[in-house]
C-alpha positions in Angstrom: 10.0 -4.0 10.9 11.5 -7.4 11.1 9.7 -10.6 9.5 6.1 -10.4 8.9 3.2 -8.6 11.5 0.8 -11.3 10.6 1.5 -15.2 10.8 -1.7 -16.7 10.0 -4.1 -18.9 11.9 -3.0 -22.8 12.3 -4.4 -24.8 9.2 -5.2 -21.4 7.2 -3.0 -21.2 4.0 -2.1 -17.5 3.5 0.5 -15.7 0.9 2.3 -12.9 2.0 4.5 -10.2 0.2 6.4 -7.2 1.8 8.1 -4.3 0.2 10.6 -2.8 2.3 12.1 0.6 2.2 10.0 1.9 -0.3 10.6 5.3 -1.4 6.8 6.3 -1.1 5.0 8.7 1.5 3.7 6.6 4.7 0.5 8.5 5.3 -0.7 7.8 1.4 0.3 4.6 1.8 -1.8 4.2 4.7 -4.8 5.2 2.7 -4.4 3.1 -0.1 -4.0 0.2 2.0 -7.1 1.0 3.9 -9.0 0.9 0.5 -7.9 -2.4 -0.7 -8.3 -4.2 2.9 -11.0 -6.6 2.7 -11.4 -6.9 -1.0 -10.8 -9.6 -3.4 -7.8 -9.7 -5.2 -9.4 -8.6 -8.6 -11.2 -5.8 -7.0 -7.8 -4.5 -5.2 -6.0 -4.9 -8.6 -8.7 -2.9 -10.5 -9.0 -0.1 -7.9 -5.4 0.2 -8.0 -5.0 0.4 -11.9 -7.7 2.9 -12.0 -6.4 5.0 -9.2 -2.8 4.9 -11.2 -4.6 6.0 -14.3 -6.4 8.7 -12.8 -9.9 7.4 -12.7 -10.7 6.8 -9.4 -9.5 8.8 -6.2 -8.5 6.8 -3.0 -10.7 8.2 0.1 -8.7 10.1 2.5 -10.2 8.7 6.1 -7.1 9.7 8.6 -5.0 12.2 6.8 -7.5 14.5 5.2 -7.0 18.0 6.4 -7.1 20.7 3.4 -7.5 17.7 0.7 -10.0 18.6 -1.7 -13.3 16.7 -2.2 -13.7 14.2 -5.1 -17.1 13.3 -6.3 -16.7 9.6 -5.8 -15.0 9.7 -2.4 -15.4 12.6 -0.4 -11.8 14.1 0.6 -9.5 12.3 -1.3 -6.7 12.2 -3.7 -5.1 10.6 -6.8 -1.7 8.8 -5.2 -0.1 7.5 -8.5 3.4 6.3 -7.4 2.0 4.8 -4.3 -0.8 2.9 -6.2 1.8 1.5 -8.6 4.4 0.3 -6.0 1.4 -1.4 -3.9 0.5 -3.0 -7.3 3.9 -4.6 -7.3 3.6 -6.1 -3.6 0.3 -7.4 -4.6 1.4 -8.9 -7.6 4.1 -10.5 -5.6 1.7 -11.8 -3.1 -0.5 -13.2 -6.0 2.6 -15.0 -7.4 3.3 -16.5 -3.8 -0.2 -18.0 -3.8 -0.1 -19.5 -7.3 3.1 -21.3 -5.9 1.7 -22.5 -2.6 -1.1 -23.9 -5.1 -4.1 -21.7 -3.7 -7.1 -20.6 -5.9 -6.3 -17.4 -6.8 -10.1 -16.6 -8.0 -11.0 -17.1 -4.1 -8.1 -14.8 -2.9 -8.9 -11.9 -0.5 -6.8 -9.0 1.0 -6.5 -10.1 4.5 -3.9 -7.6 5.9 -2.6 -4.8 4.5 -0.5 -2.9 6.7 2.1 0.0 6.5 5.3 1.0 8.4 7.2 4.1 8.4 10.8 3.2 7.2 14.5 4.7 7.4 14.6 8.5 6.9 16.9 9.3 3.9 18.9 12.2 5.1 19.8 15.1 2.6 20.3 18.7 2.8 19.5 21.5 0.2 21.7 24.7 0.2 19.8 27.9 0.8 21.2 31.6 0.6 23.9 33.0 2.7 25.5 29.8 3.6 22.6 28.2 5.3 20.8 24.7 4.7 17.5 23.0 4.9 16.9 19.5 5.4 15.7 17.6 2.7 14.6 14.0 3.9 12.8 11.5 2.0 10.6 9.0 4.0 10.7 5.6 3.4 7.8 3.0 4.0 7.4 -1.0 4.3 4.5 -2.5 3.0 3.0 -5.8 3.8 0.1 -7.8 2.2 -1.2 -11.1 3.2 -3.9 -12.9 1.0 -6.1 -15.6 2.2 -8.7 -17.8 0.5 -12.1 -16.8 1.1 -14.5 -19.5 2.8 -17.3 -20.7 0.8 
């Protein structure tokens, strides 16, 4: 993933931010970003803070096999680590919007994309001289904010 996946339309101001090689699950990140896409900046921030505080579950729409149902979301979980990292990227996008002179009260999450990053290879020693792969997945996160039309 080189550069941004979204450039924006001509004449439309956007604020972008990326998090590269973040040590979070790509599948959980996909579900969290689906939950905040299209929301206003304040709604997205409060949603992520509630997920991090274990008060609101993230609905799992695609990767939901053997996922327990939650009262507010159906199949869902509380991916705290992912919510905290996405909140950092969202904060960076907001700071970029302020720097560009955009109205932060009218910002909407226009694009929220995740891509698999590099796999960090490791091995775990096992009995009788054997070893098992113990790899860590990383994820690229991209968030684009745009001003909502009046």
